[in-house]
C-alpha positions in Angstrom: -9.3 -18.6 -8.8 -6.6 -17.4 -6.3 -5.1 -14.0 -6.4 -1.7 -13.6 -8.1 1.1 -13.0 -5.7 2.2 -9.4 -5.8 5.0 -9.6 -3.3 7.9 -11.6 -4.5 9.9 -11.8 -1.2 9.3 -13.1 2.3 6.2 -11.5 4.0 4.9 -10.8 7.4 1.2 -10.4 8.1 0.1 -7.5 10.3 -3.4 -6.4 11.4 -4.0 -2.6 11.2 -6.8 -0.5 12.7 -7.7 2.5 10.5 -10.1 5.3 11.0 -13.1 4.9 8.7 -12.3 8.2 7.0 -8.7 7.1 6.3 -9.9 3.8 4.8 -12.6 5.5 2.7 -10.1 8.0 1.3 -7.6 5.2 0.5 -10.4 3.1 -1.1 -11.3 6.1 -3.3 -7.7 6.6 -4.3 -7.3 2.9 -5.1 -10.5 3.0 -7.2 -9.2 6.0 -9.2 -5.8 4.4 -9.7 -7.5 1.1 -10.7 -9.1 2.8 -13.7 -5.7 3.7 -15.2 -3.7 0.6 -14.1 -3.2 -2.7 -15.9 -3.5 -4.5 -12.5 -5.7 -4.5 -9.4 -4.9 -1.6 -7.0 -6.1 -2.2 -3.4 -5.9 -0.2 -0.2 -3.3 -2.7 1.0 -1.1 -1.9 -2.1 -1.3 1.8 -1.2 -0.4 1.2 2.4 2.6 -0.9 1.4 3.7 1.8 -1.1 3.3 4.5 1.6 5.4 2.4 4.0 8.2 2.1 1.4 8.2 5.9 0.9 8.2 6.5 4.7 11.1 4.1 5.2 13.1 5.6 2.3 12.6 9.1 3.7 13.5 8.0 7.2 16.7 6.3 6.0 17.7 9.4 4.0 17.2 11.6 7.0 19.1 9.2 9.3 22.1 9.4 7.0 22.3 13.2 7.4 
């Protein structure tokens, strides 16, 4: 059974190289969030959410 599509807009695939420690911490966070969520939480979900937060902060700072 294929995974449900979480991103409902055009996408771009990008390879990323992470330190093992970074990945392990993100995987632990995803596992913890998965326990309280009604849907799957992956490291990729956390990375996408982090990027949204970064972009929003950058755009706010750029306005000032």
